[in-house]
C-alpha positions in Angstrom: -2.0 -14.2 26.0 -5.5 -15.1 24.8 -5.7 -16.5 21.3 -9.1 -15.9 19.3 -9.9 -17.9 16.1 -13.3 -16.8 14.8 -14.8 -19.1 12.1 -16.4 -16.4 10.1 -16.7 -12.6 9.4 -19.6 -11.9 11.9 -17.9 -13.8 14.5 -14.5 -12.0 13.8 -16.4 -8.6 14.2 -18.1 -9.7 17.3 -14.8 -10.8 18.8 -13.1 -7.4 17.8 -15.9 -5.6 19.7 -15.6 -7.9 22.9 -11.8 -7.6 22.7 -10.7 -4.2 21.5 -7.2 -4.8 22.8 -6.7 -7.8 20.7 -4.1 -7.7 17.9 -5.5 -8.9 14.5 -3.2 -11.2 12.5 -3.1 -13.1 9.4 0.3 -13.7 7.8 2.1 -12.3 10.8 5.1 -11.1 8.9 5.0 -7.8 10.9 3.2 -9.0 14.0 5.6 -11.9 14.8 8.6 -9.6 14.4 7.1 -7.2 17.0 6.4 -10.1 19.4 9.7 -11.9 19.0 11.5 -8.8 19.8 9.1 -8.1 22.7 8.2 -4.6 21.4 4.5 -5.5 21.9 2.6 -7.8 24.2 -1.1 -7.7 23.2 -3.6 -9.2 25.7 -5.0 -11.3 22.7 -4.3 -12.2 19.2 -7.2 -12.3 16.9 -6.5 -15.0 14.2 -8.4 -14.2 11.1 -7.1 -16.9 8.9 -10.3 -19.0 9.3 -12.4 -16.1 7.9 -13.0 -17.1 4.2 -14.5 -13.7 3.2 -11.2 -12.0 3.7 -9.3 -14.2 1.2 -11.6 -13.2 -1.8 -11.4 -10.7 -4.5 -14.0 -9.6 -7.1 -14.7 -7.1 -9.8 -16.8 -4.4 -8.5 -18.2 -0.9 -10.1 -15.3 -0.2 -12.3 -12.7 -1.8 -10.1 -11.5 -4.5 -7.9 -12.4 -5.2 -4.4 -9.6 -7.0 -2.7 -10.0 -8.9 0.7 -7.6 -7.9 3.4 -6.4 -11.7 3.5 -5.3 -11.9 -0.1 -1.7 -12.4 -0.1 1.1 -10.8 -2.4 1.7 -14.0 -4.2 -2.1 -14.1 -5.2 -2.1 -10.3 -6.2 0.9 -11.1 -8.6 -0.6 -14.3 -10.2 -4.4 -13.3 -10.2 -4.5 -9.5 -10.5 -1.2 -8.6 -12.2 -2.9 -7.9 -15.6 -5.5 -5.6 -14.0 -3.3 -3.9 -11.3 0.2 -4.1 -12.7 1.6 -1.3 -10.4 0.3 -3.2 -7.3 1.8 -6.5 -8.7 5.2 -4.8 -9.4 5.2 -3.6 -5.8 4.2 -7.0 -4.6 7.0 -8.7 -6.2 9.6 -6.5 -4.0 8.0 -7.5 -0.7 10.3 -9.9 1.2 11.0 -13.4 0.0 8.6 -15.9 -1.6 7.8 -17.3 1.8 6.9 -13.9 2.9 4.8 -13.2 -0.2 2.9 -16.3 0.5 1.9 -15.3 3.9 1.9 -11.4 4.0 -1.3 -9.8 2.9 -2.4 -6.4 1.6 -4.6 -6.0 4.9 -1.5 -6.3 6.9 0.4 -3.8 5.1 -2.6 -1.4 5.5 -2.9 -2.2 9.3 0.7 -1.8 9.9 0.5 1.7 8.2 4.1 2.1 7.8 5.2 4.9 5.4 7.6 2.2 3.9 4.9 -0.3 3.2 5.6 -1.6 -0.4 1.9 -2.0 -1.4 0.7 1.4 -0.4 2.1 3.8 -3.0 0.2 1.9 -6.0 -2.9 2.0 -3.8 -2.6 5.6 -3.3 -1.5 6.4 -6.9 -4.7 4.6 -8.2 -7.1 6.4 -5.7 -8.0 3.3 -3.5 -10.4 3.1 -0.7 -10.0 1.0 2.4 -13.2 -0.7 3.6 -13.4 -1.3 7.5 -16.2 -2.7 9.3 -17.4 -3.3 12.9 -20.5 -4.9 14.3 -22.0 -1.2 13.9 -21.5 -1.5 10.0 -19.2 -0.8 7.2 -17.5 2.2 5.9 -15.0 3.1 3.0 -12.2 5.6 3.6 -10.2 7.1 0.9 -6.8 5.7 1.3 -4.9 9.0 1.7 -7.3 9.7 4.7 -6.7 6.3 6.2 -3.1 6.6 7.4 -2.4 9.6 9.6 1.1 9.0 11.0 3.9 6.5 11.2 2.1 3.2 12.1 -1.2 5.1 12.8 -4.5 5.1 11.0 -8.0 6.0 11.7 -9.3 2.4 12.5 -11.8 2.4 15.3 -10.9 0.3 18.4 -14.0 -2.0 17.3 -13.0 -2.1 13.5 -11.1 -4.6 11.2 -10.0 -4.1 7.8 -12.2 -5.9 5.5 -10.4 -5.1 2.1 -9.6 -2.4 -0.3 -11.2 -1.2 -3.4 -8.9 -0.3 -6.3 -10.4 1.5 -9.4 -9.3 0.0 -12.8 -9.1 2.2 -15.8 -8.7 0.3 -19.1 -6.3 3.2 -20.5 -4.1 3.4 -17.3 -0.4 2.7 -17.2 1.1 2.0 -13.8 4.7 1.8 -12.6 6.4 1.3 -9.3 10.0 1.4 -8.4 12.0 1.5 -5.1 15.5 2.1 -3.9 17.2 -0.3 -1.5 20.2 -2.4 -0.9 18.6 -4.9 -3.1 15.4 -5.4 -4.9 13.5 -7.3 -2.3 13.8 -8.4 1.3 14.7 -5.0 2.3 12.8 -1.9 3.6 12.8 0.7 1.1 15.0 3.7 1.3 12.4 5.4 -0.9 9.8 4.3 -3.4 7.5 5.8 -5.9 4.4 4.8 -7.8 2.7 6.5 -10.8 -0.8 5.8 -12.4 -1.3 7.6 -15.7 -4.7 7.6 -17.6 -6.5 10.1 -19.9 -6.6 13.4 -18.2 -5.3 11.9 -14.7 -1.9 11.2 -13.2 -1.8 9.7 -9.6 1.4 9.4 -7.6 2.6 8.3 -4.3 6.0 8.8 -2.5 6.9 6.1 0.0 9.5 5.8 2.7 10.1 9.6 2.6 7.7 11.2 5.1 5.6 10.2 8.1 3.1 8.8 5.8 2.9 7.9 2.1 2.7 11.2 0.1 0.8 12.2 -3.0 2.8 14.6 -5.1 -0.1 16.9 -6.0 1.7 19.5 -8.0 3.5 16.8 -10.1 0.2 15.2 -10.8 -1.4 18.4 -12.2 1.7 19.1 -14.2 2.0 15.7 -15.7 -1.8 15.4 -16.4 -1.3 18.1 -19.2 2.4 17.8 -20.1 3.7 16.5 -23.4 5.6 13.2 -23.1 9.0 14.6 -23.5 12.4 14.4 -21.6 12.2 18.1 -20.3 8.6 17.3 -18.8 9.9 14.1 -17.2 12.7 16.1 -15.5 10.2 18.8 -14.3 8.0 16.0 -12.9 10.9 14.5 -11.2 11.8 17.8 -9.4 8.2 18.3 -8.4 8.0 14.8 -6.8 11.3 15.5 -5.0 9.9 18.7 -3.6 6.8 17.0 -2.3 8.8 14.6 -0.2 9.4 15.1 3.5 12.3 12.7 4.1 14.6 12.4 7.3 18.1 11.1 7.8 18.3 7.7 9.3 20.3 4.6 8.9 19.1 3.7 5.6 19.8 7.0 3.8 20.1 10.8 4.1 17.3 13.2 3.4 19.2 14.6 0.4 19.8 11.1 -1.0 16.0 10.3 -0.7 15.1 13.5 -2.5 17.7 12.9 -5.4 16.6 9.4 -5.6 12.9 10.3 -5.8 13.6 12.6 -8.6 15.4 9.8 -10.6 12.6 7.3 -9.8 9.8 9.9 -10.7 11.6 10.6 -14.0 12.0 7.0 -15.0 8.5 5.8 -14.0 6.6 8.6 -15.7 8.7 8.1 -18.9 7.9 4.1 -18.8 4.3 5.0 -18.2 4.1 7.4 -21.1 5.9 4.9 -23.3 3.4 2.1 -22.3 0.4 4.3 -23.2 1.8 5.4 -26.7 2.8 1.8 -27.4 
């Protein structure tokens, strides 16, 4: 297996173009599991840890652009005030050691419907920035992931980062169900982002991709913050899910859990905005 370690972003894109079968790696928290269990054996590894551009974030055009190499630990410490939903989700990722290594770009690249960082990004209306030697483009996140562990990334492209809108009046929440709060794959998860005239949602681990609950969003955007409305919102979220039965839970349990998570999180978000 060849090991590639470019010193900068341009060199990384050139290496990707020259070795389209290379597997990009930063924290390795997903990649090394696949390698250790012999589930994959790439021709080359493309180590991006020496690319400084990927470990930066900056304010940009009413939002925050987060480099693909920014870790969960840094998201919590440095962006928790601006992106509380993403920080909440990041706190549930693995152990402190995993959060110190794992990155938001890795979660996007893995494209798992159970990725903890994905629901808050969907709910906020984020865009994924990808690049190659041909140029860069931004893709709405709900168009980026197209199936379990599948995305629209070209064979010569790398994930550069993600742009997340920041709304001053937004209230964000994230919750997930698992056998414990962290170090576990979610049975299901849910994120909500509430601002004036807008409600964003996302269901995790209850479909082939993260799922926006569009009918629930439209309902909550004009609903009064009352218990009855929260219950209706929860039912609409559960109806939007496409869960399956597996070793972590049944489809029926996932739907029920999502209705509870949605009811709780929308109530918390309303309370935060009214405080």
